[in-house]
C-alpha positions in Angstrom: 239.3 59.2 166.9 238.6 56.8 169.8 241.4 54.6 168.7 243.8 57.6 168.7 242.9 58.5 172.3 243.2 54.9 173.4 246.7 54.8 171.9 247.7 58.0 173.6 246.4 56.6 176.9 248.6 53.5 176.5 251.6 55.7 175.6 251.0 57.9 178.8 250.8 54.7 180.9 254.0 53.4 179.4 255.7 56.8 179.9 254.7 56.9 183.6 256.3 53.5 184.0 259.5 54.7 182.2 259.7 57.8 184.5 259.3 55.7 187.6 262.1 53.4 186.5 264.4 56.4 186.7 262.7 58.1 189.6 265.8 59.5 191.2 267.0 61.4 188.2 263.5 62.6 187.3 262.6 63.6 190.8 265.7 65.8 191.0 264.7 67.5 187.7 261.2 68.0 188.9 262.4 69.5 192.2 264.6 72.1 190.5 262.0 72.8 187.8 259.3 73.4 190.5 261.6 75.7 192.4 262.2 77.9 189.4 258.5 78.1 188.6 257.8 78.9 192.2 260.3 81.8 192.3 259.1 83.3 189.1 255.4 82.9 189.9 255.8 84.4 193.4 257.4 87.6 192.0 254.7 87.9 189.3 251.8 87.2 191.6 253.0 89.5 194.4 253.9 92.5 192.2 250.7 92.1 190.2 248.6 92.0 193.4 250.4 95.0 194.8 249.7 97.0 191.6 246.1 96.1 191.8 245.8 97.0 195.5 247.5 100.3 194.9 245.3 101.0 191.9 242.1 100.3 193.9 243.2 102.5 196.8 244.3 105.3 194.6 241.0 105.4 192.8 239.7 107.1 196.0 242.2 109.9 195.7 241.4 113.3 194.1 241.4 113.6 190.4 243.8 116.6 190.3 246.4 117.8 192.8 247.5 121.4 192.3 251.1 122.3 193.5 252.7 125.7 193.3 256.2 125.9 192.0 258.9 128.4 192.9 262.2 128.2 191.0 261.1 124.7 189.9 260.6 123.5 193.5 257.3 122.6 195.3 256.3 125.5 197.5 253.4 126.5 199.7 250.3 127.6 197.9 248.2 130.6 199.1 244.5 130.0 199.9 243.5 132.8 197.4 244.5 130.5 194.6 241.3 128.6 195.2 239.4 131.8 194.4 241.7 132.6 191.4 240.8 129.2 189.9 237.3 130.5 189.5 234.4 128.3 188.5 235.5 125.4 186.4 233.0 123.2 184.6 232.9 119.7 185.9 234.8 120.5 189.2 232.7 119.5 192.2 235.0 120.6 195.0 238.2 122.5 195.7 240.1 122.5 199.0 243.5 123.0 200.4 245.6 120.3 202.2 248.2 120.3 204.9 250.7 117.5 204.9 254.4 116.7 205.0 257.1 114.3 206.2 258.8 114.2 209.6 261.9 112.1 210.2 262.2 110.1 213.4 265.9 109.3 214.1 265.0 106.7 216.7 263.2 104.3 214.3 265.1 105.8 211.2 261.9 106.3 209.3 259.8 109.1 207.9 256.3 109.7 209.1 253.7 111.0 206.6 251.8 113.7 208.6 248.5 115.0 207.4 246.0 117.5 208.9 242.5 116.7 207.5 239.8 119.1 208.4 237.0 116.6 208.7 238.3 114.7 211.8 237.3 115.7 215.3 240.8 116.0 216.7 241.9 118.5 219.4 245.4 120.1 219.2 246.7 117.5 221.6 245.3 114.4 220.0 246.7 112.2 217.2 245.7 109.2 215.1 248.6 106.9 214.0 249.1 104.1 211.5 249.4 100.5 212.6 253.0 100.3 211.5 254.0 103.2 213.7 252.1 101.8 216.7 253.7 98.4 216.2 257.2 99.7 215.8 257.2 102.1 218.7 254.9 100.0 220.9 252.1 102.5 221.3 248.4 101.9 222.1 245.3 104.1 222.4 245.9 106.6 225.3 249.7 106.5 225.0 251.7 109.6 224.1 253.3 110.1 220.7 256.2 112.5 220.2 257.4 114.5 217.2 260.3 116.9 216.8 260.2 119.9 214.6 262.5 123.0 214.5 264.3 121.8 217.7 261.1 121.6 219.6 259.3 118.5 220.9 255.6 118.1 220.7 253.6 115.4 222.5 250.1 114.1 221.5 247.8 111.5 223.0 247.0 108.6 220.7 243.2 108.8 220.1 243.0 105.9 217.7 245.0 103.6 215.5 244.1 103.3 211.8 242.6 99.9 210.9 245.0 97.3 209.6 243.0 96.6 206.4 244.3 99.9 205.0 247.9 99.4 206.2 249.3 99.3 202.7 249.0 103.1 202.5 248.5 104.1 206.1 251.3 102.2 208.0 253.4 105.4 208.4 250.5 107.9 208.5 250.0 110.4 211.3 246.8 112.4 211.5 246.6 115.6 213.5 244.4 118.7 213.6 245.2 121.6 211.1 245.9 124.0 214.0 248.4 121.6 215.6 250.1 121.1 212.2 250.5 124.8 211.7 252.0 125.2 215.1 254.5 122.4 214.5 255.6 123.5 211.1 255.2 127.3 211.4 252.9 127.4 208.3 250.7 130.5 208.7 247.0 130.7 208.1 246.1 131.2 204.5 248.8 128.8 203.2 248.5 125.2 202.2 250.8 122.4 201.0 248.6 121.9 197.9 245.1 122.1 196.6 243.0 119.1 195.5 240.1 119.1 193.0 237.4 116.6 192.4 236.2 116.3 188.8 232.8 114.7 188.1 233.7 113.3 184.6 237.1 111.5 184.3 237.2 112.4 180.6 237.3 116.1 181.5 240.3 115.9 183.9 242.9 116.8 181.3 240.9 119.7 180.0 240.4 121.1 183.5 244.2 120.8 184.1 244.9 122.8 180.9 242.5 125.5 182.1 244.2 125.7 185.5 247.7 126.2 183.9 246.3 128.9 181.7 244.9 130.8 184.7 247.8 130.1 187.1 251.1 129.7 185.2 253.1 129.0 188.4 251.3 125.8 189.3 251.7 122.1 188.4 248.6 119.9 188.2 249.3 116.3 189.1 246.6 113.9 187.7 245.5 110.8 189.4 246.2 108.7 186.3 249.8 110.0 186.3 250.2 108.8 189.9 248.7 105.4 189.0 251.2 105.1 186.1 254.1 106.0 188.5 253.1 103.3 191.0 252.8 100.8 188.2 256.3 101.7 186.9 257.8 101.5 190.4 256.3 98.0 191.0 257.4 96.9 187.5 260.9 98.2 188.3 261.1 96.4 191.6 259.8 93.2 189.9 262.6 93.6 187.3 265.2 93.8 190.1 264.1 90.5 191.5 264.1 88.9 188.1 267.7 90.1 187.5 268.7 88.6 190.8 267.1 85.3 189.6 269.0 85.3 186.3 271.8 83.1 187.7 269.3 80.5 188.9 267.4 80.6 185.6 270.6 80.1 183.6 271.6 77.2 185.8 268.2 75.6 185.3 268.4 76.1 181.5 271.8 74.4 181.3 270.6 71.6 183.6 267.4 71.0 181.6 269.1 71.2 178.2 271.8 68.8 179.4 269.2 66.4 180.6 267.0 66.7 177.5 269.8 66.6 174.9 272.1 64.0 176.4 270.4 60.6 176.2 271.8 58.1 178.7 272.9 54.6 177.5 269.8 53.1 179.2 267.5 55.5 177.3 269.2 54.7 174.0 268.9 51.0 174.7 265.2 51.4 175.5 264.6 53.2 172.2 266.5 50.5 170.3 264.4 47.7 171.9 261.2 49.6 171.2 262.2 50.0 167.5 263.2 46.3 167.4 259.8 45.1 168.6 257.9 47.2 166.1 257.5 50.7 167.5 257.5 53.4 164.9 259.4 56.7 165.2 256.2 58.6 165.6 255.2 56.4 168.6 258.6 57.1 170.3 258.2 60.8 169.7 254.7 60.7 171.2 256.0 58.9 174.2 258.8 61.4 174.8 256.5 64.2 174.1 254.2 63.0 176.9 257.3 62.5 179.2 258.2 66.2 178.7 254.6 67.3 179.2 254.2 65.3 182.4 257.4 66.6 184.0 257.0 70.2 182.9 253.2 70.4 183.6 253.7 68.8 187.1 256.5 71.3 187.9 254.4 74.2 186.7 251.3 73.2 188.7 253.3 72.4 191.9 255.4 75.6 191.5 252.4 77.9 190.8 250.4 76.4 193.7 253.3 76.8 196.1 253.8 80.4 194.9 250.0 81.1 195.4 250.2 79.9 199.0 253.5 81.7 199.6 252.1 85.1 198.3 248.6 85.1 199.6 248.9 83.1 202.8 252.4 83.9 204.1 252.6 87.5 202.6 255.5 86.6 200.3 258.1 86.5 203.1 261.0 85.7 200.7 260.5 88.9 198.6 258.5 91.4 200.7 261.4 93.5 201.7 262.3 94.1 198.1 258.9 94.5 196.5 257.0 96.3 199.3 259.6 99.1 199.3 259.4 100.4 202.9 262.7 100.9 204.7 261.6 100.4 208.4 257.9 100.6 208.9 256.9 97.5 207.0 253.1 97.2 206.6 251.5 93.9 207.6 248.6 93.0 205.3 247.2 90.1 203.3 246.9 90.7 199.6 243.6 89.9 197.9 244.3 87.3 195.2 244.4 88.9 191.7 245.1 86.4 188.9 246.1 87.6 185.5 245.3 85.1 182.7 247.9 86.7 180.4 250.5 86.4 183.1 249.8 82.7 183.6 249.9 82.1 179.9 253.3 83.9 179.6 254.8 82.0 182.5 253.3 78.7 181.1 254.8 79.3 177.7 258.3 80.3 178.8 258.7 77.5 181.3 257.0 74.5 179.5 257.5 75.0 175.7 261.3 75.3 175.7 261.7 72.1 177.8 259.3 70.0 175.7 261.1 71.1 172.5 264.5 70.4 174.0 263.2 66.9 175.0 261.9 66.0 171.5 264.8 67.0 169.3 267.4 64.4 170.6 264.7 61.7 170.7 263.9 62.4 167.1 267.5 61.9 166.1 267.7 58.6 168.0 264.3 57.4 166.7 265.2 57.6 163.0 268.5 55.6 163.6 268.7 51.9 162.9 267.8 50.0 166.1 270.8 47.7 165.8 273.1 50.7 165.6 271.4 52.3 168.7 271.8 49.2 170.8 275.4 48.7 169.7 
C-alpha cells in the first residue's frame, strides 16, 4: 500500500511538470473552466440562500390566512366572520388585517401598505421601508406622500424599518388603521383578510377544512403553501439564468472535449517516449487521470470560492436584478451563507466527472498503441 501511494506521488509530480511545460494552453483551459464553475455556483448559492432566507422569515407569518371570495375574486371580509368561525380547537388567535398596494408613478413601483393595530402611530405618522427611503431620499421627520382616489395624503416619517429585514420590508409602508380606512374608503367592520394562529402545525389543514365547511365563500391560504410558492418562484428564476448560460456551457463542453479528445503531436510523442522507456499503459492512464483531476479540481475550487465571495460579500451583483425580482425598489442586504451539501455534490459531479472521462478515453487509445507507431 505504501508503495502504491509513493508511486502515485511520483506520477502527480511528473504530471505537474508536464502541465507546466504547456502552461499557456492549460492556463486558458483552467480560466474558462473556472469561469463556468463560478457562474453556475453563483446562481446556485444565491438562489438557495434566498430560499432559505425567505423560509426563515415566513416562518414568523400566521399559519392560516382567510380570504373572502366574490365571483372568484378576493374581496373585503366582514368582521363578523371572526365570530362566525366560532371556537376552533388549536387556534390561539384570530384577527382582521388591513393591507393593500399603492402605485407611485414617480418611482414606478408599488408600495405594500399595511395598518397594524399594535403600533403607536397617529393618523399623520408613517413608518417606511429602507428601500423607499433610499429611492425617494427621505429621512425621519420628512414628509411622505401617497395618492388614492385622486386625493393626496401626506404623512410624517416617524421611523425607517431596520435594514436587516430589508428582504421583505424594502417596499413596506406602515400607517394607522384609521388613516388606512380614510385613504382607501374601507368602512369600519371590514378587513382585507383574517389571520389565524394555530398552536400545532399538524392541525393546520384540519382547521382549514373546518373553516371551509362553516364559511363556504372563503379561501384559506396556508403558510406551507406560501413557502412552496416562494420556493417555486426562486427555482423558476434560477432556471431562467441557467437557460441564459446554456450557450456558455455548450461552448465550454465543445472546448473541453476538443482539448481532451484531440491529442497534440507533442503529447503523442511524449506518450511514445514513455512507452519506449518502459512505462506501462496503466501508468500513462494514471498520469492523465491525475492531469484531469488537477485541472478540474483546481477550476472547481477556484470557481466555487470566487462564487462564494461574489454572492456573500458583493451581494451577487451580476445576477441580483434577475434573481431578487424587484422592479425598482431593490433591497440592499447581505445574505447569510447557506451551503447545501447535495448542491455541492451535484455541481462537483457535473463539472468534474465528464471532463476526467473525456481526458482518459483518447489517452487509453494512444497508450495501447505501439510506441514506434505513435512517434512516427
